[in-house]
NULOTI-196486 format. One line per field, with one value per residue (C-alpha): residue in three letters; y, z, x; chain; residue number from 1. Coordinates in steps of 0.001 Angstrom, whole numbers, padded with zeros to 6 digits, always signed. Last residue first. Layout:
<sites>
rest ala;...
v Y;...
w Z;...
u X;...
kette A;...
nr NUM;...
</sites>
This chain:
<sites>
rest unk;unk;unk;unk;unk;unk;unk;unk;unk;unk;unk;unk;unk;unk;unk;unk;unk;unk;unk;unk;unk;unk;unk;unk;unk;unk;unk;unk;unk;unk;unk;unk;unk;unk;unk;unk;unk;unk;unk;unk;unk;unk;unk;unk;unk;unk;unk;unk;unk;unk;unk;unk;unk;unk;unk;unk;unk;unk;unk;unk;unk;unk;unk;unk;unk;unk;unk;unk;unk;unk;unk;unk;unk;unk;unk;unk;unk;unk;unk;unk;unk;unk;unk;unk;unk;unk;unk;unk;unk;unk;unk;unk;unk;unk;unk;unk;unk;unk;unk;unk;unk;unk;unk;unk;unk;unk;unk;unk;unk;unk;unk;unk;unk;unk;unk;unk;unk;unk;unk;unk;unk;unk;unk;unk;unk;unk;unk;unk;unk;unk;unk;unk;unk;unk;unk;unk;unk;unk;unk;unk;unk;unk;unk;unk;unk;unk;unk;unk;unk;unk;unk;unk;unk;unk;unk;unk;unk;unk;unk;unk;unk;unk;unk;unk;unk;unk;unk;unk;unk;unk;unk;unk;unk;unk;unk;unk;unk;unk;unk;unk;unk;unk;unk;unk;unk;unk;unk;unk;unk;unk;unk;unk;unk;unk;unk;unk;unk;unk;unk;unk;unk;unk;unk;unk;unk;unk;unk;unk;unk;unk;unk;unk;unk;unk;unk;unk;unk;unk;unk;unk;unk;unk;unk;unk;unk;unk;unk;unk;unk;unk;unk;unk;unk;unk;unk;unk;unk;unk;unk;unk;unk;unk;unk;unk;unk;unk;unk;unk;unk;unk;unk;unk;unk;unk;unk;unk;unk;unk;unk;unk;unk;unk;unk;unk;unk;unk;unk;unk;unk;unk;unk;unk;unk;unk;unk;unk;unk;unk;unk;unk;unk;unk;unk;unk;unk;unk;unk;unk;unk;unk;unk;unk;unk;unk;unk;unk;unk;unk;unk;unk;unk;unk;unk;unk;unk;unk;unk;unk;unk;unk;unk;unk;unk;unk;unk;unk;unk;unk;unk;unk;unk;unk;unk;unk;unk;unk;unk;unk;unk;unk;unk;unk;unk;unk;unk;unk;unk;unk;unk;unk;unk;unk;unk;unk;unk;unk;unk;unk;unk;unk;unk;unk;unk;unk;unk;unk;unk;unk;unk;unk;unk;unk;unk;unk;unk;unk;unk;unk;unk;unk;unk
v +072478;+070866;+068238;+066704;+066288;+068483;+066778;+068483;+067522;+068223;+068823;+068969;+069667;+072908;+073283;+070040;+068754;+067099;+064741;+065070;+064407;+062209;+063033;+061063;+063332;+063245;+065761;+065656;+068966;+072681;+074906;+076530;+074494;+075869;+075398;+077237;+078397;+078196;+080168;+079702;+078760;+076226;+074677;+073672;+073297;+071290;+071478;+074617;+075216;+077981;+076305;+073203;+069795;+066358;+063790;+061353;+061331;+062691;+066203;+068502;+067626;+069196;+069756;+069035;+070121;+072740;+073898;+076981;+077846;+074022;+073387;+073024;+071288;+072107;+074802;+072695;+071214;+067950;+069680;+070330;+072524;+072467;+075529;+074764;+074236;+078065;+080030;+082140;+084183;+084191;+087526;+088018;+091916;+093865;+097532;+099974;+101849;+098573;+095100;+092404;+088779;+086681;+083172;+081297;+079461;+081456;+085202;+087937;+091506;+094504;+097925;+101408;+103620;+106843;+108542;+109297;+107168;+104408;+104654;+101593;+100796;+097123;+095434;+091561;+091443;+094956;+096347;+099932;+102238;+099518;+101499;+101593;+103555;+103018;+102251;+102266;+100317;+097382;+097379;+097911;+097925;+099605;+098625;+099818;+101819;+099701;+098900;+095555;+095607;+094097;+093215;+092831;+090867;+090914;+088004;+088251;+085073;+086667;+087528;+086459;+087557;+086984;+088039;+088945;+089265;+091624;+091775;+094932;+094258;+094626;+091315;+090410;+090658;+090744;+088565;+086259;+085244;+083579;+083899;+086319;+083657;+085334;+085630;+088450;+089654;+086662;+087612;+090802;+089514;+088272;+091026;+093526;+091990;+091947;+095618;+096662;+094862;+096527;+099970;+099409;+098816;+095542;+096192;+093649;+092576;+095922;+095717;+096607;+099970;+102480;+100547;+099262;+102915;+102770;+099181;+099741;+102710;+101247;+101075;+104633;+106818;+110503;+110280;+112981;+110478;+107875;+109835;+110694;+107081;+106195;+104258;+102181;+101428;+100242;+097783;+096469;+096159;+093807;+091776;+088541;+086203;+083216;+082451;+085970;+088461;+091820;+094753;+097996;+099599;+098484;+100179;+103597;+103673;+103136;+105659;+108330;+107535;+107641;+111213;+112564;+110919;+112717;+111974;+108827;+105200;+102224;+098468;+095739;+092542;+089149;+086240;+085986;+083018;+081588;+078032;+074540;+075362;+075766;+078778;+077126;+078376;+079321;+082773;+083057;+082970;+083803;+087518;+090826;+093715;+097105;+100269;+104054;+103331;+100584;+097367;+097139;+097075;+093815;+090771;+087330;+085156;+081463;+081715;+078054;+077765;+078574;+081459;+082738;+084064;+087813;+087905;+086994;+090199;+090657;+087305;+086132;+085256;+088231;+091238;+092699;+096571;+098517;+102246;+104563;+108199;+110211;+110042;+108854;+108629;+106316;+107808;+108571;+105012;+103474;+102141;+098896;+096841;+094770;+091421;+087894;+086179;+086504;+090340;+090296;+088082;+090398;+093410;+091970;+091189;+094838;+096286;+099890;+102834;+104409;+105221;+102123;+099663;+100915;+100125;+096903;+095667;+095405;+091723;+091992;+090996;+089094;+089867;+091685;+095099;+096373;+099658
w +088903;+085753;+085084;+088542;+087790;+088610;+088509;+086654;+087671;+085115;+085103;+088937;+089171;+090797;+088552;+086822;+083529;+080802;+078742;+074838;+074346;+077307;+080676;+083184;+083735;+084751;+083097;+083532;+084350;+083561;+085556;+085135;+081966;+079819;+079477;+076448;+077023;+074284;+074360;+073319;+076959;+077696;+075730;+077493;+075220;+076215;+077159;+075747;+076838;+079350;+081435;+079433;+079024;+079509;+078415;+080869;+079608;+076129;+075018;+072816;+073988;+072428;+073258;+076895;+077914;+080541;+084086;+084739;+085574;+085867;+088465;+087426;+089954;+089302;+091766;+094691;+095871;+097834;+101092;+100986;+103643;+104183;+106204;+109622;+111421;+111320;+110297;+107143;+106442;+102623;+100846;+097376;+096992;+094711;+094159;+093292;+096503;+098740;+097812;+099869;+098835;+102033;+102041;+105466;+105198;+102752;+103468;+101191;+102767;+101389;+102024;+103507;+105071;+107135;+108083;+111710;+111952;+110247;+110940;+109723;+107648;+106749;+104248;+104384;+106478;+107669;+109906;+110999;+112804;+113674;+115065;+114114;+115344;+113050;+113970;+111258;+111504;+109400;+109945;+113564;+114416;+117399;+118108;+119332;+122259;+125129;+123103;+121693;+119974;+116622;+114837;+111056;+109512;+105706;+103501;+099752;+097601;+095605;+098733;+102178;+105463;+108950;+112058;+115200;+118238;+121240;+124440;+126581;+130182;+133607;+133483;+129764;+127761;+124021;+123158;+121323;+124641;+125846;+129744;+129445;+127691;+126140;+122602;+120219;+120100;+118222;+115198;+115018;+114850;+111177;+109665;+111706;+110299;+106735;+106993;+108388;+105795;+102998;+104772;+104663;+101032;+099626;+097503;+095759;+092834;+091780;+089697;+085974;+084874;+086031;+085163;+081899;+080623;+077253;+076716;+077688;+075538;+072530;+070527;+071001;+073961;+074966;+075701;+078461;+081166;+079546;+079845;+083530;+084379;+086597;+083883;+083062;+086686;+087401;+084502;+085894;+089318;+087844;+085655;+087588;+089982;+091249;+094263;+095094;+092905;+093879;+091982;+093518;+092706;+089201;+089214;+090909;+088310;+085462;+086800;+086951;+083412;+082277;+083921;+082133;+078789;+078857;+080075;+081504;+080842;+082249;+081014;+082893;+081034;+082598;+083343;+080346;+080601;+077084;+077572;+078270;+080878;+083693;+085575;+088124;+089431;+093127;+092441;+089085;+085449;+082202;+082557;+081333;+083867;+083275;+085004;+084646;+084363;+086719;+087763;+091483;+092003;+091968;+094002;+093011;+095702;+095564;+091972;+091808;+089831;+086664;+085684;+082188;+081934;+081555;+081464;+085127;+086977;+084834;+085996;+084062;+084823;+082638;+083242;+079937;+080000;+078434;+078100;+077322;+076269;+076174;+073744;+070102;+068614;+065842;+063372;+060698;+060428;+059761;+062617;+063559;+060930;+059077;+060297;+058851;+062058;+061747;+061569;+064710;+066464;+065428;+066539;+070120;+070233;+069271;+072262;+071484;+073924;+071520;+073850;+075999;+073195;+071232;+074376;+074952;+071488;+072553;+072196;+068607;+067254;+063961;+060364;+060701;+059450;+059941;+060595
u +127234;+125990;+128812;+128269;+124524;+121646;+118388;+115613;+112083;+109438;+105537;+104607;+100904;+099776;+096678;+095745;+097432;+095590;+097739;+097644;+101372;+102604;+104016;+106174;+109047;+112731;+115147;+118781;+120535;+120721;+118352;+114927;+114293;+111626;+107838;+106312;+102904;+100254;+097119;+093374;+092254;+094998;+098034;+101157;+104250;+107184;+110934;+112452;+115911;+116426;+119005;+120533;+119237;+120454;+117883;+116577;+112963;+113104;+112829;+110575;+107231;+104093;+100375;+100410;+096902;+095858;+096170;+098301;+101749;+102477;+105201;+108795;+111075;+114730;+114977;+113695;+110498;+111369;+111250;+107573;+106143;+102458;+101236;+099733;+103026;+103977;+100776;+101363;+098151;+098103;+097426;+096023;+095730;+093332;+093647;+090872;+091015;+091161;+089966;+091678;+091598;+092516;+093776;+094101;+090632;+088848;+088633;+087086;+087996;+086406;+087932;+087462;+090030;+089413;+092550;+093090;+096361;+094564;+090879;+088911;+085843;+085371;+083162;+082992;+079892;+079147;+082078;+082341;+084915;+087494;+090502;+094178;+097005;+100140;+103723;+106595;+109739;+108669;+104812;+103907;+100228;+098485;+095077;+091763;+090490;+091902;+094902;+095836;+099101;+099469;+102959;+102482;+105110;+105111;+106723;+107330;+106909;+104247;+102136;+102830;+101196;+102788;+100679;+102407;+100260;+101048;+098833;+098950;+099852;+098652;+096861;+096295;+093095;+093395;+090478;+092746;+094303;+090875;+090802;+087917;+085886;+082837;+084135;+083270;+086854;+088061;+086154;+088058;+091588;+091773;+089668;+091675;+094993;+093742;+092487;+095796;+097844;+095827;+096179;+099988;+100160;+101528;+104618;+106449;+104312;+102874;+099780;+100270;+098912;+101541;+104642;+102978;+102369;+104006;+103180;+099624;+099068;+100940;+097601;+096739;+095932;+095493;+091832;+092043;+091109;+093393;+096500;+095792;+095307;+092432;+090398;+093593;+094371;+090907;+091129;+094560;+093109;+090136;+092461;+091461;+093033;+091055;+088922;+087690;+085904;+084799;+083122;+082256;+085648;+085074;+081716;+082933;+085869;+083317;+081003;+083753;+084846;+081166;+080827;+083968;+082897;+079334;+075918;+077133;+076807;+078487;+079187;+080948;+081466;+081668;+083953;+086146;+088326;+087555;+086226;+087651;+090332;+087771;+086280;+084078;+080843;+080312;+079362;+077660;+078898;+077463;+077826;+076560;+076628;+074881;+075626;+074162;+070538;+070647;+072545;+073134;+077007;+078997;+079643;+081482;+082765;+083670;+084854;+086083;+089354;+091092;+093415;+094500;+098186;+098181;+101962;+102243;+101300;+098164;+096970;+093792;+090235;+088839;+086628;+085982;+085494;+082689;+082380;+079414;+078848;+075672;+072738;+072838;+069469;+068502;+065782;+068321;+069446;+065980;+063813;+061994;+064013;+061594;+060129;+060973;+061609;+065375;+064656;+062735;+065399;+068209;+066304;+065718;+069370;+070076;+067955;+067919;+068460;+070804;+073855;+073357;+072630;+075804;+078007;+076200;+077383;+080941;+081161;+080274;+076846;+076656;+076608;+079937;+081210;+084609;+086354
kette A;A;A;A;A;A;A;A;A;A;A;A;A;A;A;A;A;A;A;A;A;A;A;A;A;A;A;A;A;A;A;A;A;A;A;A;A;A;A;A;A;A;A;A;A;A;A;A;A;A;A;A;A;A;A;A;A;A;A;A;A;A;A;A;A;A;A;A;A;A;A;A;A;A;A;A;A;A;A;A;A;A;A;A;A;A;A;A;A;A;A;A;A;A;A;A;A;A;A;A;A;A;A;A;A;A;A;A;A;A;A;A;A;A;A;A;A;A;A;A;A;A;A;A;A;A;A;A;A;A;A;A;A;A;A;A;A;A;A;A;A;A;A;A;A;A;A;A;A;A;A;A;A;A;A;A;A;A;A;A;A;A;A;A;A;A;A;A;A;A;A;A;A;A;A;A;A;A;A;A;A;A;A;A;A;A;A;A;A;A;A;A;A;A;A;A;A;A;A;A;A;A;A;A;A;A;A;A;A;A;A;A;A;A;A;A;A;A;A;A;A;A;A;A;A;A;A;A;A;A;A;A;A;A;A;A;A;A;A;A;A;A;A;A;A;A;A;A;A;A;A;A;A;A;A;A;A;A;A;A;A;A;A;A;A;A;A;A;A;A;A;A;A;A;A;A;A;A;A;A;A;A;A;A;A;A;A;A;A;A;A;A;A;A;A;A;A;A;A;A;A;A;A;A;A;A;A;A;A;A;A;A;A;A;A;A;A;A;A;A;A;A;A;A;A;A;A;A;A;A;A;A;A;A;A;A;A;A;A;A;A;A;A;A;A;A;A;A;A;A;A;A;A;A;A;A;A;A;A;A;A;A;A;A;A;A;A;A;A;A;A
nr 371;370;369;368;367;366;365;364;363;362;361;360;359;358;357;356;355;354;353;352;351;350;349;348;347;346;345;344;343;342;341;340;339;338;337;336;335;334;333;332;331;330;329;328;327;326;325;324;323;322;321;320;319;318;317;316;315;314;313;312;311;310;309;308;307;306;305;304;303;302;301;300;299;298;297;296;295;294;293;292;291;290;289;288;287;286;285;284;283;282;281;280;279;278;277;276;275;274;273;272;271;270;269;268;267;266;265;264;263;262;261;260;259;258;257;256;255;254;253;252;251;250;249;248;247;246;245;244;243;242;241;240;239;238;237;236;235;234;233;232;231;230;229;228;227;226;225;224;223;222;221;220;219;218;217;216;215;214;213;212;211;210;209;208;207;206;205;204;203;202;201;200;199;198;197;196;195;194;193;192;191;190;189;188;187;186;185;184;183;182;181;180;179;178;177;176;175;174;173;172;171;170;169;168;167;166;165;164;163;162;161;160;159;158;157;156;155;154;153;152;151;150;149;148;147;146;145;144;143;142;141;140;139;138;137;136;135;134;133;132;131;130;129;128;127;126;125;124;123;122;121;120;119;118;117;116;115;114;113;112;111;110;109;108;107;106;105;104;103;102;101;100;99;98;97;96;95;94;93;92;91;90;89;88;87;86;85;84;83;82;81;80;79;78;77;76;75;74;73;72;71;70;69;68;67;66;65;64;63;62;61;60;59;58;57;56;55;54;53;52;51;50;49;48;47;46;45;44;43;42;41;40;39;38;37;36;35;34;33;32;31;30;29;28;27;26;25;24;23;22;21;20;19;18;17;16;15;14;13;12;11;10;9;8;7;6;5;4;3;2;1
</sites>
């Protein structure tokens, strides 16, 4: 254990189980007052948890994320839930500060109740505009070993397959929610000849929506029916009905099963929250998406915005695949950029240069000797 003469990040846990405002105590003591209570007068009541909600990508080695947080919602604060944050919806998470967005703190009469409250609070929290560790946190509190306090410092490493979001598997309910959120606004039109209303003479209209995530593509064929939709994902068909919609919150029936989720949409990008999971989908529309034929295997795009702190090669050098090229520094972390292929490096960077998100760092040109 340790003792510090300052408050630690987790001080809300102490405050919830004691009912004491430690910040107030600090100010009182700093003003020359005595501590309001002695140690034996301090009560301990119930159980509390705290999680740190970070702008980071657990699927990509927890790299920090930057961007505009165009949506941020969370449960109403009360006896069982508290949120501490210094950022609001519409604010930017930049490269200049720690990427922690907020702290979610819950209280329960015992550990089991506090666990349930934390799962409920995480499921009730939504952030869009940048990736976060929200799903990772939910997976921890939903894990059987964590529920019975069977954990140590190797917990994440031991159960990484259970805790880390799955890169290559978008659940069917998520695709159904995204498809309905895309199609439902069109059903409010008054033009009977508008194809998006689903009306065809003597036929059912079919629409194919293509969603992408992490380089994977998912085709969802939607057939308009008189009482809902039929969707085809792969070879499986599902009957879907919209039961209720309130803003971004959807309740649907999927083959008779009630499904609830929240869909935050910005242009063609969808952030879908479903049963503790978070999916980042892009609605691919041929002709509307930018296609750059110059991007190839030898082009290295920055994995995050930051500052070039070190460069190990010279422009025009011949490098081997896997060779370290430079170090990018951001948010208290250093990320080594390595060559994706062998060839000649071309770049126009200098040490100390600030790099924006999505910027090309290096282009590696294959030569005849690198084939």
